[in-house]
N, C-alpha and C positions, 0 to 999 in steps of 0.2 A: 675239713677245712684247710689243713696244712697241704694237702695234695693240690688244691686249687691255687693256693698262693704260689707254689712252686712252679705251676704251669704259667701263671702270670709273670712271675720273675723271668722264666726262660724266654717267653715271648717278647717281653720287654727288652731283654738283653740282645735277642735276635734283631729286633727292630733298630736297636741302638747301633748294632754292628752293621746292619745294612745301611743305615743313614750315614754312618761314617764312611762307607766306601764311596758315597756320592759326593763327599766334601772334597774341595781343592782339586777338581778334575782339570786336567790340562786339554783343552779341545784340540790343540795341535798335535797331540800325541795319544790318540784313542787306543793305540796298541798297548800302552802302559796302564790302562784303566783296570781296575779290579773286575771280578767276574760279573757281579750284578750290574754295573753300568753298562758292560759290554751287552749283556743280555738284553737290558732295557733298551739300548740304542738299536740293537738288531731288531727287536720286536717293534719299535717305533718306525724304523725304516721300512719294515715289511707291511706295517699298518698304512703307512703313507702311500706306499706303492700300490697297495690293494685299493685305497680310497681314490687316488689319482686315476688309476685304470678303470675303476668303476665309473667315475664321472665322465672320463673320456669315451668309454664304450657307450655310456648312457646318452651323452650328447650327440654322438654319431647315430645312435639308434633313433633318437628323437628327430634328427634332420631327415633320416630315411623315411621315418614314419610320416612327417609332414609332407614329404615328396609324394609318397604312396597315397596320402589322403587327397592331395590335389590331383594326382593322377586319376584316382577313383572318380572324382567329381567330373573330370573331362571325360571319362570314359562312360559315365551315366548319361552326361548330356548327349555324347555322340550316339549312345545306344537309344535314347529317346527320339533323337532326330531321325536315325535310320529306321526305328520302329514305325515312326510316323510316315515316312516315306514308303516303307513296305506296305503299310496299311492302305495308302492312297496311291499305290503304284498304278493301277489301272486308270484311275482318274488323271494322273500325271501324263500317262501315255496318250490319253485322249487330247489333253491339253497340248502336248507336243505336236500331235497331228494337226490340231487346229491352228496353232502358231505357224507351223511349216506352210499350210495352206494360205494362211494370211500373207506370209512373206512372199509366196509364189504369186499371189495376187498383186502385190506391190511391185514385184519385179516386172510383172507384164505391163504395169504403167510406166516403166522406165524404158525409153526408146533405146535402140542400139545406135552405133555411130553412124550407120547408113540411114537411119530414120530421122536424123537431127534436122536436115534440110526440110523434110516434110512437115515436121513440128514447127519450125520457124514460119513456114508458109501458113500454117493453121493460125498461129498467133496473129500474124498480119491480116488474114481474111477475117478474123474475128473483130478486128477494129474497123476495117473497111465496111463490113457487113453492117456495122452500127452508124455508118455515116461519118466516122472519125477521120481526121486527116493526120497522117504520120509525118511529123517533122523530124523524128529521130528514130531510128530503128538499128542499132549497132550491136551486134554480138561481140562479147569480150573474149578474153583469154580463158580456155578451158582449165579448170583447176581439177586435177586428178586427186582424189581422196583414196582412203584405204580400200573401199569396196564399190565406189561409184565415181562418176565424173560430174562436175557442175559447171554449167554454161551461163554466165551472167549476160543479160541483154539490157542495154540502156534504151529506154522508150520515152518519147515525148509525142503525146497526141493532143489534138485540140478538137473541141466539139461542145455539145451541149451537156449539161450536168447528168441528165437521165441517160444519155447515150454512153457516156463515160462510165457510169455505174453498171450499165448492161454489158459493157465490154469487159469490165473486171470480173463479172459474174460468168460471162462466157469463158474467159481464160481459166477461171477456177473449175469449170465443168469440162474442160478438155479431157480426152481420154488419157492423155499423158499428164504427169505431174508438172505444173507450172505454177510458181508462187510469185507474188508481187511484194516488193519491199521498197521502203523508202518513198512511199507515195507523198507527192507534193502537188496539191492542186492550187492554182492561181487563176486570177481573172484575166481573161484575153480580150482582145478588141470586140466590140459589139458586132453581131452578125446582122447584116442587112438592114433592118428597121431601126436600129439604135437602142434596142431594149437593153435594160440594166444587165450588167454581168451576172451570171449565175441563174438568171431566170430563163423562161421558156426560149426566148430568142437570143440569149447571150451566149457567148463562146467562153469556154474554160480551157486552160492548159493543165495537163497532167503530166508531170515527170515521175517516173517510177523505174525501179530495177527488177526486171523479170529474171527469175532463175529457174532454169529447167535442168533436169538431171538424167543421166543415162548410166546404163550398167557398163561395166568395163568389159573389153574384149579379152579372150583368154591370153593373149599377148600382153595386154596391159596388167592383167591379174598377176601374171608371172613376174612382170617387171617390178610391181609393188611389193611382191613377196620377196624378191631378191634384194630390194632396197631395205625393207624391214630387217631382213636377216643380216645385211651388212652393218646397218645401224646398231643391231643388238650386239653383234661381234665386236664393234668398235667400242661400245660401252663396257664391255667385259675385258 
């Protein structure tokens, strides 16, 4: 029992001495601190550095991990897309061939610059063949687009209702592409026997804007390409 009491007394004295060293420390002069406060401050500094470094490394690692996870999702989606394309490669090639054939057919419906006069004559003959009277047939200014040119034609014809309808159908069935826009049908003066306008013996007027299209000549294609290149260069 006496031995245990002496140990308790020694430990108590050591604790008292240690606590005494931490009293009345001057934070402005840590070099004059006793040994135990210096060791405790050193240990605390090391611990704080380790903790700060750990959190810094951990936050950086978490950010990198999030980036890698997002990249993984993008790569997975890209992989699925390419896998589907690879599985349907044969079908996609067939579709490409079909689309190219369709484009070639559409291009054949576009006249060249030298064929435009013949096309205008076909439109005029379609109206005359239905017994219509052309009061206006005026081609406008050619508008050159990226891959084709568009020619507007102002048309005003007069005739019977069914003849005007047949004329519109004939224009739609031309071998070349011709579209009618801004149609406006109005009553005209009665024909011959004074029948009511719009009936079998009456006359109607149709105002419309016909638009026909042609493909560009190689020189025009090169001009358009140069213009796009200059515009792109000016923006940059």
